[in-house]
N, C-alpha and C positions, 0 to 999 in steps of 0.2 A: 184769143186769136188763133186761127188755124195755122198749122205748120205748112210750109211749101211741100209739094208732092215729092220733090227730089230728096228733101230731108227725111220724109217718111220712108221712102224706098231705101235710103242708106241705113236708117235705123233698123228696118226689117232685115236687110241683108246682114247687118252686123250681128243682130240677135241670132239669125240663122247660122252664121259661121261659128258663133260661140257654142250654140247647141250641138252642132256637128262635131266640133272639137272635143266637147265634153263626152259625147257618146263614143267617139273614136277612142279616147283615152281609156274608156271602160271596156273596150273590146266589143262594142256592139255596133258594127258598121252598118248592118242592115237597118237598125233603128235610126241611124243617122241619115240614111237615104229617105226613110219614110217621113222624117221631120219636115222635109221640103214641102210635102203635100199639105202641111198644116197651115201654110200661109194662105189666107183667104183669097189673095189675088191669083193663086195658082190652081185652086180647086175648080174643077170643071173645065180647065184649059188643057195645056199639053203636059201638065205635071204628072207625077207618079201616081198610079192608081192606088186608092185607099184599100186597105184590108178591112175585114169585118170588124176587128177590134178598133181600128182607127175611125171607122164610121161613127162609133159611139163617142170617141174623143171629139170628132167634128161637131156632133150635136151639142156636146157640153160646151165647146168653144163658141158655138153660135149663141147659146143661152147667155154666156158671159158677155159677149159683144152686145146683145140686146140690153142687158142690165146696164152696161156702160153707156149706151145711147140714152137710156131713160134717165141716167144720172148726170148727163151733160158732158160725158167724156167723149173724146174723139176715138173712133173705132181703132185707128192705127196707133193710138198713143199707148205706150207701155205703162201699166199700173203696177207698181211694186207693193206687194203685201208683206208686211213684217210678221213672220211666224212667231216672234217673241211678244207680239202685242197681246196682252192679257185678254182683251175682248175677243180676238181671233182664236186664241187658245180655248177659251171657255165656250164659244159658240160655233166655230167653224171646223176646228181640227178634228180629224177622224182617227188620229194615231192612238192605238190601243196601248195602254201602259203595260199590259201583260205580255203581249207578243211583239210589240213595237212595229205593228203593221197598220196600214190605213186602207186596205183593200178587201176587208172581210165583212163589209156591210154595216148594218146598224150598230151604233154604240150607245152605251148608257153613261151619261155624264154625271159626275159627282157634284152635287149642289153644295157640299161642305167645303171642299178645297178648290173647286172649279178648275183645277189643272189636270185632273186625271179622268180617264174614261176607259171603259172596258167593252170590247166587242162581245157580241152574243155568243159566238163559238167558244171564246175563252171562259165565259161565265158558265156555260152548260157542260162542256166536257173538254178533255184533252186527249189527243190521239198520239201515241208514241209507237214508233216502229224503227227497225234497224235501217240505217242508211244504205245506199247503193255503193258498191265499190268499183272504181274505174281503174283499168289497167290498159297499157298501150295495146291498141288493136283488139281490145276485148272489154266489153262492158258486162260486169257480173252483177245481176240484180238478185238480192236475197229478200224475198217478200215474207212478211209475217202478218198474221191477222192483227188488225188494229185493236189496241187495248184502250177502252174508254174509261176514264176515271174522272169523277166529278171534282173539279178544282175547288169549288165553293158550294158544297152540297146543301148547306143550310141557309143560303142567301137567295132571295128572289130579286127581280129587277128593281122593284120599289125600294128595297133595303139598300141596294147598291147606289141608287140615286141619292138617298138620304146621307149615306156615308159609305164610300167605296172601301174595298178591302185594304187599300193602302192607308186610309184614314183610320181604319179599325186595327191596323197593325197585323193583319193576317195575309197580306199579299204574298203569294208564292211565286212571283216571277223570278227570273235568275238574279236580277240586280238586287231585289229585296232579300232574297234568300242569302245573299252574300253581304248584306248590310251595307251596300253601296249607297242606298238612298235612305234607309231607315236607321236612325240613331237608336242605340240601345235604350236610351232614356225614355223613348216613346212607348216602350213595351210595358204591358201591365205587370205590376209588382216588381219592376226592375229596380226601383229606387228603395228597396227594402233596407231598413236600418233599425237599430235599437237605440234606446235612450242611454244617456251617460250613466244613470243609476243602474239600469239593467246590465250594462257593461261591467260596472264595478262588482255587482253581485256575481256575475259569471267568472270574473277574475278570482274572486274569493273561492268559488267552487273549484276552479282549477288548482289553486294552491292547496286547498283541502284534499283534493283527490290525488295529486301527483307527489306530494311531499313524502309519503312513505316509500314510493318507488325511487325517488331521488336519493333518499337516505341509503337505500339498499345499494344502488349503483355506486355511491360514494364509498361505502364500506368495502365493497369489492375492490375498488381501486386503491384504497388506503392499504389493504393487505399487500398489494404488489409494491407499493412505495416503501412499506416497512421492510420487505425482503431486500429491496435495492439499497436502502440506507444501511441495513445490517451488513450487506455484502461489501459496501464501500467503507464500512467502519466509521460512519458519521451519524449525526443526529438527523431527525426528520426536518428540522428547521434549516439545516445546512445543505440538504439535498437539493440539487438543481437538475430539473428534468428538461432536456432540450426539446424544442418544438420540432415535430417531424417536417421534413421538406416535402410538401405535397401541394396539390392544387385544390382550392376550395370547391371547384366545380367537378371534383373527382370523387367517386365512391370507392373507398379503400376497403378491400376484403381481407379477412384472415386467409392465409394460403393453405391452412389445414381444413378448417370447418366451413369456409365460405361465408361466414357471418361478417356483416359490415362492422368496421372498427369505428367507434365514436369518440374515443379519447385515448386513454393509456393503452400502450401495446409495446411489443418488443420487435426490433428490426435488426436485420443483419447488415453490417456495413460492407460485406463482401458481395452478397448476391441479392441484396435489397428485398429479402423475404420479410413479410410482416406477419406477426402472430398475435392474436388477441390474448388478453390476460386470462381468459377462461382456459384456453388450450395450454397456456404456460403452467397454470396450476395442475392440470391433468398430466402434463409431462413430468412434473416434479413428483406427483403421486404414482407415476408408473401406470396410469390408467387413461391413456389417450383414447377417448371414445370414438373419435373419427379416424383414427389411424389404421385400424385393422379391418375396415369394411371393404367391400368389393365394389367395383365400378359397374354401373348398369350398362349392358349392351343388349339391344333389342333384337331378337331373332324370332321370326314367325314362319310358319309353313305356308307355301304357296297353294292357295285354294281358289276355286272359282265360284261363280254364281250358283252352280248346282249344289255345292256344299252348303251355301247359305240357306237353302230351302229344303234340306233334309236328305240329300244323297250322301251316302258314305263314300269316302275316298281314302286312298292309301297315301299317307304323307311321305314324300321322298326328299324333296328339296326344301331348304329354308332360305329366307332372304333376310339380310341384316338391314335394319332401318337406320339411316344416317341421322334422322332427327331424334336426338336424345331428349327432347322436350315433351315427347308424347308419354303415354302411359307406361307403367313400370312392369313389363311382362318379360323378364329376362330368362331365356332358356340357358344361356351361358354367361359367365362372368369372368372378369380378369382382375388381377390385383391392381391396387392403386400405384401411382408413380412414386418416385423416391421422396418427393416433397411431402407427401401426405402419409408416408409409412411411419408407424410408431417406432420402429426399430432404428430409424435414422436420427432420432432426436434424443439427446442425452442431457440430463440435468446433473450439475455438480453439487457437492455438499453445501456450498455456500449459497445455493439458490440460483446461480447463473445457469444459462442454457446454451449448449453448444449447437450451432446451426447444423442442419442436415448436410450442408455443403462441406462441413468439416474444417472451415477456415475462419470462423468468426464466432464471437460470443454475442448473443442477442442483447442489444442495448435498449434500455427503457426510454420511450419517447411519448410525447403527448400531442394531441391535436389542438388543444385549447391553451390559452395563456396559463401561466403558473397559478395553481390553487384556484382556478376559475370555478370548478365544480364544487370544491369545498366551501368557497365563499358563497356560492349560490345556495347551498344547503343552509348555511348559517343565516343568511338574510331571509330565506323563505321561512325558517323556523321563527325568526323574530316577528315577521309579518303575521304568521299564524297565531302567535301568542298575543300580539297587539289586537287582532280582530277576534280573538277567542275562538279560533277554528279548531275543531277536533281533528285528531290524526287521521281517522278513516271515516268513510261515509257509512253512517248507520242505517240499516235497513229496518223500516217500520214493520212491526209484527202484524198489523191489521191487513186482512186480505182485501184486495180491490173488488168493488162490486161488479166490475165488468169481467171478472175472471170466470173462465169456463174450462173444464178439464181438458178438452181436446180442441181448442180453438185459439188462435192468436188474437191480439187485441186490436179492436177497431177504434181508432182515436181521432178526434177532430184536430184541425190544423193548429189552433191557437193553444191547445191544452198542453203546455209544456210540462207542468208539474205532473200531470197524469202520465205523460210520456216518460218522464224520468223515473216514475215509480216502477214501471215495468222494465225500463232499460237497465237500471242498476241491478235487476235480477236476471239479466241476459235473456229476456223474453222478446221474441219478434213482435213487430208492431205493423198493423195495416192502417193506412190512411186512404179513405175513399175519395174518388172524384178530384184528384189533385190537378187534372188538366183544366178544370174550370177556373183555377187561380191564375192561369196564364191568358195570353191573348187569343188563343184558339187557332194557332197555326196548324195546317194540315200535316199529318205524319204519314200520309199515303206513300207507299214505297216508290211510286213513280215520281212523286214530288221530291223525295229525297234523292232519287237518282238524277233528276234534272238539276238539282242544286249541286250535286257532286260532279256530274258530267261536264266536261269542258273540252271541246275538240280543238280549239284554236288559241285559247288564251295562254300566254306564256307563263303565267304564274301557276298553272295547274297542269298536271300530267294527263296525257290521253289515257283513258281507261275504258276498255270494252269487256275485259274478262276479269273474273274474280275467283278466288279460291274458296271452295266449299268443302264441307265434310259430309260424307254420306253416313247417316246414322246406322245403316245396316252393317257395314264392315269397318267404319271409322277410318276410312281412307280419304285422302285429299283428292279433289278433282277440280279442274279448271272449267268454268262455264261462262258463257256470255251473260253479262249482268242483266240484260233485258230478258233473256230466257229464264234466268233464275226468278225474277220478279213475276213473270208470267205464271210460272209454276207455283209461286207463293199464293196466288189467288185462285188458280184453276187446278193445281195439282200436277204431279209428274208420276209416271209409272215405269216400272221395269217391263221387259218383254213378256213376262209371265203375269202381268197385271198386279204385281205387288207394288204398293205405293213407295215411291222414292222420296225419302225424307232427307232434305238437305239443310245444312246450317252454314251461314256465311262465316268465314274465318277472318277475323280482324278487318272488318270493312265498315267504315274506314278505321284505320288504326287509331287507338286512343290518343296518341300524341298528335294526330292530325285532325281530330274530330272538330275542334273549334276553328281550325283554319279552313277546312273545306265545307263545313256545315255551320257557319257562324250563327245564322239565324235560328237554327234548331237548337244549337248549344245554348243560346241566350234564352230561348223558350223553356228549355229544360230547367235552367237555373231559376227561372221565375216560378215554376210550378212545384219544385221539390218542397216537401214539408219540413218544419222544424229547422229553418235555415241557420239557427244558432249552432246547430251541429253539422248540418250537411252542406252548407254553402262553401264552395271551394276557395273563395277569397274574403268573404265577410263573416264567416261563421266563427264567432269568438270561442265557442266550445269545440271547434274542430282544431285539434292541436297540430294537424298536418300543415296548416297555413302559417305556423310559427317559424318554419324554416326560412331563413333569409334568402333573398334572391341570388346571392352569391353562391349558394349551395346547389348541388345537383338534387333535384326533387324527384320523388317517385311519381310514376304515372298513376294518378288517381281517377282519371276519366274527365269528362263523360265518355262512355263507350257503348256501342250498340250490340244487341244480341238479336239477330234476325234469323228465323228458322221456320220451316214448315211445321205443321202439326195437325193431328186428327184426334177425334174424341176417343176412338177405340184404342185400347192398350194391346199392342201386337205381341209384346214379349221380345221380338227381334225387330230392330230398325225403328224403334220409337224415337220421337223427337224429344230427346232428354238432355239435360245437363246432369251428368252423373254425380254421385255423392262426393262432396268435398267440403272444405271449410276455408274461409278467407282469413288472411292474417290481419285484416282490418275490418271495420264496420262497412256496411254498404247499404245504399238505397236503390231500389229497382222499381222503375215506373213502366207499366204496360201502356204504350202509346198508340198501338194499332193492332187490329186483329182482322183476319179474313178466314171464313169458314169454307172448307172444301168438302163437297158432298160426293158420295159414291152412288153409282147406279146399283140396282138389285143384282145384276150380273157380276159387277165388280165385287160386291160384298160376298157373294157366294164363292168366288174364286179365292178371296182373302181368307175366308173361313176354312176352305180346303187346305190352303197352304199352312195355316196355323195348326191344323191337325198334323200335317207332315212335320212341322217344327216340334210338336210335342212328342211324336214318335221318335224323332231324331234325338231329342234330349234324353228320352228314356233309354235308348240304346247306348248312346255315347257317354253320357254323364252318370246315369244311375245303373248302367250295365244290366239292363233288363232285356233279355233276348227272347223271352216267351211272348206269345201272342198278346197284344195290348188291346184293352178296351178303351178306345179313344173317346167314348161317350162320357167317361168318368175321369175327372182329374184335370183335363186341359182347360176347361172353362167353367165346369159346373161347381167347383169348390172354392171359387175366388171371390165370393160375395163378401163385402165388408159392411156388415150390419152396424158395426160400431161407429161408422162414419156417416150414418143416415143416407146411404146411397146404395143403389142396386147395381148389379153388374150383369149385363146381357152380352155374352161374347166378348168381355173385356171392355165394354163401353159403359162409362159412368153416366147415370141418368139422374135428372133432377133440374130444378130451376137454376141452382147455383152453377151446375156444370154446363147448362145450355147457354147461360149468359157469360160464363167465364172464358178466359183465354189460356190460363196455365194452372196446372196443379202443383202445389208446393208441399214438400215434406221437410220440416225443420226439426232436428233433434235437440234435446236439452244437453247442455254441457255435462251435467252430472250423469247422463246416460251413455256417454261416450265409451267408457270401459266395457260395458255390456255389449254395445254395438260392435266394438272391435272384436270381442270374443265371438259373436255370432258370425261376422264376416270371415274371421280366420277359420272357423269351423266349416262354413259352407262355401268357401270361395270358389271351389271347383264347379259349382252349380251356375256360375255366371259366365257370360261370353263377352269378349271385347274385340280387339283388333282382328280383322278378317273373320269375325264371327266364331273365333276359336275359343274353347274354354280357357279360363284363366289358369295358368300353370304355376305362377309364383307371385307372392305378395310381399312387398317391402313395408308398406303402411296402408292398411285397408282404406283409409280416408284420403290421405294425401296422394295415393296412386291415381285416384279418380278413374277407376275402372268398373265400379259397381253402380247399378241402379236397382233399388229394391222394388219389385213389382208388388201388386196386391197380394199375391201368394206369399212372397217373402216377408212382407210386413205382418201378415197373419201369423206366420211361423215365428217371427221375432217376438211377437207379443206372447205367444204360447210358451216359448222356451225361456225367455228372459224377462217377461213382464213389462216391457217398455214399448212405447209407440211414439211417433212424432206428432208435432202439431201439423195437421193436414188441413189445407184450405185452398180455395180457388181464387186466383187473382183475376179480377175483372178489368175491363178497359178503364183506364184512368186511375187504377189503384197503385199506390206506392207501398212497397214492402221494405221494411227496414230490418236488416239481418245483423245481429250482434256478431262480433268477431268470435271465432272458435265454435260456433254452432254448426255442426254438419248439416247440410241441406242438399236436396235434389229437386229438380224441376222437370215436369213433362208438359209439353205444349198440347192443349186440347184443340187449338186452332193455330193457323199460321200467325206468328206474333212478331212484333217489333218491340223490344224492350230497350230502355236506356238506363244505364246504371252509373253510379258515382260512388267511389270509395271515400271514406273519411275515418278519422280516429277520434273517438270520444274519450274523455277523461276516465269514465267508468270502466272502460275495457282496455286500458293501457297494460294492466297486469296480464290479461289474456294474450295480448299482442306479444308481450315479452316472452310469455310461456311458449307460444307457438314458434317464436324465433329460436328458442333453445331446442324445441322439438325438431325443427327443420335442420338444424346443424348436425343432427345425428343421422340424417338420411344419407344414403351412399352417393358417391360422386356420379354425376350424370342424371340424378333424379330431377324431375320437373320442378320440385319445390325445394331444391337444395340451397339456392342462393337467397340471401336476405336483401330484398329490394326495398323494404319499407323503411328501415333504419329508425325504428320506433324509439330507441334509446336516445338518439340524437334529437328527435322530435321532442322528447320529454324535457331535455335540457333547455332547448330554445323556448318551449311553451312556458316553462316556469319563469324564465328570464323575462318573457313578454308580459306575463301576468304581474310580476313584481313591479315592472315599470308602469303598468296600468294602474296599480294600486298606490304605489309610492314613486312618483316620478324621479325622485333622487335615490331610489333604492336599486336602480339597475345594476346588475352585478358586473357588467362589462363596461369599463370606462371608455370614453371615446378614443383614447390613444390605442387601446387594445383592438378596437374595431378597425382602426386604420391599419394596424399590423396585419390583421386577417385579410383586409382588402388588398394590401400590397402583395400578399402571398398569391392572390388570384392573378395579378398582373405578372408576377414572377413565374408562376406556373405555366402561363401561356407561352413563355419564351424558352421552355426546356421540355424535354421528353422524360417523364417519370418512368422509372424502371419497374413499375408494378401494373397489374391489370386494371384497366379503366372501364367504366361503364358510362359512356357518353350518350346523350340524347340522340336518337336517330335523326 
């Protein structure tokens, strides 16, 4: 039955008023006026004239009315369409899942989920540019050339129709990149786990590997308890050591050597000074290694861009750098403060130590319950005997078939035994094509930037600028993030056409990587090889995960290394990570590369500047003032035939280098003494901050101020007979670096690398050795503080392994665990009088 005309008019007017009200609330009054012309009764009469865009809307409206007539509906009757209707969503909706818009034309519908569709522009390319900035009475438009990046370069429309990017787990829209729609369980290889039998075998391996180190730590602590019992005139069984009043989520350092304290230490009741047992022993012996060293203060000459490219200048002024975390090039030094001065600590004949404040005797305290470490050693020894485990890991004498004199090991994913064969020998390992083990998420820089960028969301900070390091003078610069990524793929140049090589500094920071890039973090965890060692939460052989949640954990990653790179070796301003060694093991995956090419004119100017650099080095470093023949020496004698590569003007040539993204040099641990001797002998031939020659060396490797060029590697082999493992990391390659192996990296292309740190049982001894080495570095050195706490990791890893093998053999009873948890709650209510290292 038809409705009365009055009712139709009232309904139309009511709908009109609602539409006008909604448009008005959105601040679109002009649109509200145009809505009146959409009523069919007003068109062609005295209504408002239609604009060109509204003419199209009228035609669409007429088509709808015709369809309604053919279906038996009254023209004026309002038909409500539910946008939640599955049939409407699958057949009619034009909303693109990627961009959340429905006005970009044709879409490709997914036949698998029937709920997602992608518009053609989103499938073919994405265009990013800086936004306009609006100011009162002024509109400032900053236009940049559009950068087109294929969002799904390996998918055609038919493949999207069969299974869309969302169904395949590779959708890179903002919501999916933040895991708002995609659960982690949907990702490929996300549900990785090992069997119970494998877990038991791994726990046996941990007990077998860590027991010798645990015994050594216990013996060192027993010596301190013997001294304390003798001082008090009581037996060891009568000695009661109080538990220190500290926060469990606090990292406690020795106030002398900056090493983290894991259990027994001495504390002053007057000034709350904490001293590790190693420093206590050195004070009694009158040989405090950390007490008489000098504090690092960085001072450099002010130079300009002309000096970087060969002009001689007269150095007049110096600038002191406030950042003591940079390289160690100190022109001037000053003495340490009173706390760390050896002359202010005095040991009495009975073994007691007078605090530097002069008002208290250091009292012995512990971090764990009484005899916890000793009981842990006893129970671990019993388990080792019960399972007939040997004390140390024996190295087989047979040589692996894959061994080559100057190459690292290329190993398949599942070959754990093969990996362990090389790993226990501290040899680096390469695993090819690890990205194929994940879902295939894009690591394009613009995709990562879009995931990280959030202009309005309250959970994320607004970010337009990032800090970068210029590899020419190693100074920090702030640059717009979009400009940085444009230079990543297209290159940037100084005014004299010298390539500007930039590295992103701490973007995003390692403690925020999983928060701001959760989808990429999940993808990385899915693709890393040998997850028994490398996985940050499930790796049974990764002893770093043994630390309980109530403890402050070190930042192990993931973290990104994003930098420009070119194939030519410049000698100055190369995209390099300078020679250093990590305190822990690491896995590094090359996830993206971009090649920057130079025109013939640019190459000619670069070669001329390289000649100027060579002449400058000869005058300033080698003190050669006579006329120089630049045709010999600067590029003609740097060919490395031993590496099966040729060198034309510093450019490595060959299939490996054309396909690769980064050139790695990793030195053997046993070659470190010779490497140190070479660097101490030739350190003045290297340049670092402000492109100035290195003037002072504290530790050639830990200073991280040297990069060995092709020429220096040739001289190193001639003089000392050693050479590194040299190889090219290709896209999708994972490089596993043992702790304590010095290494350096040079990007052959612009690269995005993602790395994760871990601690393997085989390298615990090396981690402890490096910790002892770091404590001897001067105050202010970039590597002076112990952030890893490997000794505490060793204790908790052994405790975890014993519980896994013998559920009733856990060394810490539940009551003791409750005591430690109560200390956390207590610590939150008071302010401790010692230095803290909280998570940022």
